[in-house]
N, C-alpha and C positions, 0 to 999 in steps of 0.2 A: 698756288691756292686752289684748294680742291672743293667744289660744291658737289652735294649728293642728294638729289631730289627723290623724295618718296611721298606717298599719300596714305591716309588712314581715316578713321572715323571717330576717334576719342580725344576731343580737345582737352578736357581736364586731365586725362591720363598723360598726355604729353607735357602739360604744364607741370604736373607733379614731378615728373622726371627732371624737367629743366631747372626747377628751383629746388630740388631735393639734394641730398648729399651725394647721389651717384651710387652706382652699384658697388664701388670700392672706396667710398668717401673721397672721390677724386674731385668733386665740384667745389670750387672756392669762390665766395662772394658772387652768387648768381644775381644778376640784376638786368633790367632792360636798357639797352643802349639806343634803341630806335623803335618807333611804332607808327602806325597809321596816324595817330594823334597822341603825342606824348602826355598832353594834359588829360586825355580821356582814358588812358591805358593805366590801370592801377598796377604798381610794381611791388609785388610781395618781397622783393629783395631790398627795397629801401623804405617802404612805408609798412610799419607793423599793422596798420588797420586794413591794409590790402590783403585779401585772401585769394587762394588759388580759385576757388569757385566764382568769386566776383570777377576775376580777370577772365575766366573762361566764359562767363555769361556776356561780358562786354564783347568778347571776340566772336561768340556765336550769335550775336544779335541778329544779323541778316540771315543767318542759318535758320534761327528759330521762326522768323517771320515767313521764310520760305517753307518751312516744315508745316506751318499752320495752313498755308495756301495749298499744300499738297495733301492735306487731310490727315496730318500727324506722321507722314512718312518723310524721314530726313533724306536730304539729297546723298547719294552714295559717295563715299571717299572725299568728304568735304574738308578734311584736314591736310594741308600742304606743309611738308616739313623739308627744310633744306639746311643742313649743317654746312658751313663754309670754314675750311681750316687752312691755315698757312703751312708751307712746306717746312720741314726740319731745317734749321739754320736761318730761317727768315727772321728779320728784325721784329721787335715787339710793336704791336699796333695799339694806339690809344682807343679809348672809347669813342671818341669823335671820329677817328679813321674807320673803326669797325661800323659806325652808324652810316657813314658814306657807302661802305660796302654793301650793307644791307639794302639801302635805299636803291642803289644801282642794280642790285640782283633782282629785287621785286619788280623794278621797272622793266628790266630786260626780259623777264620771264613772262610778263603779262599779268602778274598778280596785282600790281599797282602801278600802271603806267603813269609817267610824270604828268602832273596837271589833271589827272582824272579824279574828280571829286566823288564819283560813285564806285570807286575801286574797292577791292576787298580789304577787310580789316586784317592787320598783321602786327607781329612784334618781332624783335631781334633780341635774344637773350645771351648774355655772356656769362659764363661760369668757369673759364680757363683762359690762360694767356693766348693760346694759339687758335681759338676758334670761337664762333657764335653759332646759335641756332635760330633760323628764321621759321617762324610758325605763322601760317595764315589759314583763315577759313575761307573756302572758295565759293562764296556766294556774294555777289556784289550788292550795293545799295538798291539797284534797280531790279534785283531778283535774278539776274542772268548769271550764268556761270562764266569765269573769265576764260580768255582764249590762251591756254597754257600748252598748246602743242609744241613739241620739241623743247620743252622748258629746260630739261637737262642740258641739251646742247647750247641753248642760248645762255644759260647760267655759265657754262664753260667758257663761251666766247667773251662774255663780259669779264670773267675773272682774268682771261689772258690780258685784257686791256688794263685792268686794275694792277696786274703784277708790273706792267711796264711803267705806269704812272707812279706807283708807290715804291719802285725800286726793289721789288721782290723777285725771288727766283722764278723764272718763266718755266712752267710745266708743260707738258705735251697735251695738246688738245686731243680729245676723243671724238669718236663719230657714232656714239650710242651702241657700239657692238662690244664694248668691254664687259667682262663678267662682273657681277656684283661683288664688291669687297666685303670681307667680314665685318660685322657690327662690332661695336665695343664690347657688348655682352659675349659675343663669340670668341673674341680675342681674350677676354678676362677668363673665360672657361678654359681655353687652351693653356693659358699661363697657370691657372690653378691646378690643371692636371699634368703640368710638366711637359706639355706637347709644344714642339717647334712651330707647328702650323695649326691654324683654326680648322675645325672640322670640314667646313665648306671647301677650303682650299685643298685639303688632303683628298676628299672625295672627288673633286674636280680633276686632279692629277690621276688618280686611279682610273676614272671613267675615260679620260683621254687615251691613256696607255692601253686599256682593254679594247676600246673602240678600234684602235689602230691595228690590233692583232687579230681580231675575230672576223669571221666571214659572213655573219648574219646577226640580225637583231636578237633572235632567240639565243644565239651563242653569247652574245653581250650580257644578257641577263643571267645566264648560267654561270659564266666565268666570274662575274661580280659576286654572285652568291657563293661560289666555291671559295672566295676569298674571305668570307665572313661578313661581307657587306650586305645589309638588309635591303632587299629590293621590294618595292610595293608598285604594282601596276594598277593603272586606272583603266576601267573598261567601259565603254560607251553603252548606255542601257538599251538602245535600240538595235545596234549592230552586234553587240557582244564581242567587239574587237578592241584591242588595246589602243588607247588614245594618248596615253602619257604614262609617266612613272616617276617615282621619287626614290632616293636613296638615304640610308642612315648608316653611320659607322657601326662597327661591331659593338653591341652591347649598349648603344645609345638609343634614346627615344625621340630625338629631333631628326625629322626627314626634310630633305631638300629636293625640290622638283628638279628634273634634268635641266630645264631652261633657266632655273635659278642658279644652277652651278655655272653655266655659260650658254649663250644663245645657241651655239651649234651642238650642244648636248641635249636639246630637246628631242622628243621621240620622233617628230616629223622630220627634223633635220638629220637625224641619225638614219632614218629609213631612206633618205635620199642617197646616202653614202654606202649603205650596206645593202646586199642582195637579200632576197627573201630566203627562207630556209631550203626550199626545193633547189634553187641555184647553189647554195652553199654545200648541200649534200652531194653534188656531183663529184665524182672522183677527180682528185687533183693530180696532174701528170707528175710523175716522179722524174726529177731532173737531177743532174750533177750539181751538188752544192755550190760549186764555183760558178755554174751557170746562173744560178739565182742571184748571186751577188753582182755578177755582170749585168744581168737584166736591170737590176735596181740602178746600177751605174749609168746604164744606157738611158733609162727613163729619166733620171735626173738631169742628164745632159739635154734631153728633149725639153724638159721643164724650163731649163735655163734659156734655151732658145725662144720659148714661148713668151718670156718676159720681155724680149725685144720686139715682139709682134704687136699688132694694133688691137688685138681682141683681149680686153681686160677681163672678161668673164672666164675665158680659157686660162689666162694667167692666174687669176685668183683660185680656179679649180686646182691648177698644178701646186700652188702654194699650200692648199689644204692637204693635198696628197703627199706633199713634201714633209708636212708636219707629222703625218702618220709614219713616213719612212724614218724620220728621226727617232721616234719612239722605238721603232722595231730595230734600227741599228743599234741603239743603246742596249736593247734586250739581247741581241745576237752577239755583242761584243763582250769579250773578257779582257782583263788587264786593268792596270792602274788608271787608264784614260776613260773607263766606263762611266765614272762619276761625272766627268765633264760632258760626256755625250748625254747623259740623263739630264743634267742641267741645261744643255743646249735645247733638248726636246721640250722641256718645261717652259723655257723662255719663249721659244717660238710659238707656243700655244696662242699668244696674243697676236702673232703676226699672220696666223693662218686664215683670218677672216677680216673682212671690212664691210663697208656699206655696199660694195660691188657684189652682185649675185654671182656665185661661183658656178662654173659649168663643170660639174663632177664627172660627167661622162668623158670629157677631154682628158682628165687625169686617170682614166681607167687603168692604163698600162702601168703607171707608176704606183697606183694603190694595190693592184693585184700583185705586183713584184714585191712590194713592201710587205704584204701579208705573208707571202712565201718565205721572205727573209725572217719573219718572226719565228718560224719553225725550223729554219735551215741549220744544218751543223756549222761549227765554225770552219773557217778556211784559212789557208796560209796568210800570215801577217801582211804581205805585200798587197794582196787583193783587198783586204779589209781596209788597209790604210788608204788605198786608192780611193775607196768609196768615201771615206772621211774627207779626203782631199776634194772630191767632187762636191760633197755636201757643203763644205766651207765655201766654195765658190758660189754655189746656188744661194746660200744665206746672204753673202754679200750682195748679189744681184737683187735678192728680195728686199733688202733694206733700201737700196737704191730705187727699186720700183715703187715701194710705199712712199718714200720721200718725195718722189716726182709727183705724186698724186695727193699730197698733203695729208697722208695718213701718219701723223706724228708718233702716235703711240705705238703702231704697228712697226714703223721704221726703228724706233728705239728698241722694240723687242727683238726684231731681226738682228740688230747690231749686238745686242747682248748675247743672242744665240751664236753669232758669229765669233765673239770673244771665246766662248766656251769651246767652240769647234776648233778654233786656233790652238787653244791650250791642249786639247785632245790630240790634235794632229802632231804637234810638236813632241809630246810625250811618246806617241807611238812611232812616228817617222824618223826621229833623229838617230835612235839606235840601229834602225834598219838601214838607213842611208850610210851611216858609218860602216856598217858591215858590207854593204855593197861596194863602197869605195875601197875597202880593204881587199876585196875580191876582184878588183878591176882586171881586165884582160891584159896580156902582155903587149909590149909596145907595138909589135907588128900589126896585132889585131886593132889596137886603138888607133894607129895611123890609118888603117883601112876604114874603120868606122868614121874617122874624121873626114876622110874624103867623101864618104857616103852622105854625111850630113851636109857638106858643102854643096853637093850635087842635088840632094833632095829638097833642102830647105835653105837656098842660097841667102834670102833676105834675113834670116835670123842665125846663120851659121856662127858668125863672130860672137854674138852673145851666148849662144849655147855652149861653144867650146871654151869659153872663159868663165862659164858658171861653175862655182865650186862643186856642184852636183853632177858635172859632166862625167867623171869616172864612175859614179853610181849609175848613171843612165847607160853608159857603155856596157856595164855588167848586165843590166836588164835586157839591153838590145841583143847581147850575145845569147842570153837564154832564150829569147824570143826566136832567134835564128834556129836554134837547136830544136824548137817546137814546130818548125815548119814555115816561119815568116820570112819573106824576103826583105831585108833591111831597108833598102831604098824605097820600095813601094810602101811599106809600113810607115816610115817616117813622113813620107809625102801625104799619106791619107790621114794620120792622126794630127798632123800639123795643120791641116785644112779644116779640122772639126771646129775649131775656134781659133780666133786671132791670138797671136803671142805677143803683140806690141806692148800690151799692158802688163805682161807677166814679169814680175820682179826677178824670178829665177826660171827662165824657160826650160832649162835642162831638167829641173825638178818636176815641172808640169809634165813634160814629155815622158819622164820616167814612169809617172803613175798612169799615164795613158797607155803606154806600152804594157805595163803590169795588168791592166784591165783586159788586154787582149786574150782571147781564148787559145788554148793549145791545139793548133790546127791538126797535128798528127794524131792527137787523142780523139779529135772529132772524126777524123777520117776512119779511125779504128772502130769507133762506135757506130758509124754509118754502115761499115762493112759487116759488122756483127749483126746489125738490125736486118740488113738485106739477106744475110745468110739464114737468120732465124725465120724470116718471112717466106723464103723459098722452101725451107724444110716443112714449114707448117702448111704451105699450099701445094706441095708436091703430091702426086697420086700415091695412095697407101696400098701396099700389097695385101693380098687376101688374108694372110696370117696375122696382119695387124688389126683387123676388124675384131671388135670385142666378141669373145667366144669362138674365134676362129672361123665364123661364117661369113660369107659374102652376102650383101643385101640381096634379098629376093630368092635366095637359094637355101634348100635344106641341107643338113649334113648327112652324108652317106654313112650307112651303118654296115 
């Protein structure tokens, strides 16, 4: 059961909609199922003599009195509107049951507390099988405004109780950080235009993906505009600085403010995550593409560790950075599993924030590495798959972290992202593991590696050596040895990075940890090359090397 609280200023306009045919003639038999006083509330759906204007006048009675007291100025946003909808597949509710739902919601939200004779006037209108609309005017009989703080959250909590008592499907409770869902009109427009998503949802996904990749707020607006998205900034009259923005789809005339797309897409929240243009313009170090992928993998492992610590702000910041990394991982990946990575990134958007304030500085390394990943060339499949594998385990940990803190919607979103990552991993990893198994070293080498495993990781050796992925791991270990790693030391170190007790396939886990290790011989060669270049650049130059053949401070002999 889903409540959706909003406010406005046009009582009769909303009544016209509730009792009208609807935007697509979808309203059937509109009528009042409950009200502040059923005898005093005229029902245009049942009484031919009852008009919309008469009902609006009755509802606005206290508002009009208060308006006169204020010298003709109406109280702002005095219309309270809350549709309440059952979930798909729920049973049919009678008018009597919907009336109880309405009375409980207005009581829980402070509109009309039970037994309060001076409460606001309200009605509940039903014009479909699966939902009602509650309309209230928020001026009490004593002239005061009702106490409706956190009314959306309180409505959700009451609906969870109603679901249990009525035997309905229990939905996930929110924490007031969810993005606004598309209205019926927005969905009807998308359907009319043959679009799979409402414009609000499409813009939200584009904004998240761009924010994950760019290095500054200026770049954010520039990239969005280059995609054909219309960008309109709001400038403060006194400072002349940007204070907000709104977006519209290409060719559309309806703009959505950043905060209306999602709370963390507001201008102020984006500025917290993105550096200013001066910082963004600093030259970025040129790195081996493989090093970029390894940096992201290492930063994700650090983020995973932070979820087990006691600092929730740091953990929340890391999850926000992880969301950016998922978007850029999908961007940097090619192959049939890319669509699953894109779906995982979109699903995790809801898991990236909660009511806990995020420490964005704590996730600085992950966010910086993720932005480099957005522009990094592709790398050999094993390293990319290793990163997907690491992301998969971080998503699982994120779901558990949110669940432990009662973040039901975020936990569900992380679980959904996890399922997409699992599908992406299997699509990408199975062919590679099969090929590694086919290339397993000869028996003499396998026996030597088996002894090394028993020596380096005695507590887990039996499970590793009986894992179906052991031959693939042996192939990867042999490759690591050729790049300069000592197998026993390598195994002992990577096994200690995280426990293996809960790993269903420990050899598979270690295989990807080994894959993520750098090529030590290549690193040594690059360091030697750098030292050589530095020595040549700093060595004393002969006189003939000076421009024009002249030495400083001396003229040329003629």
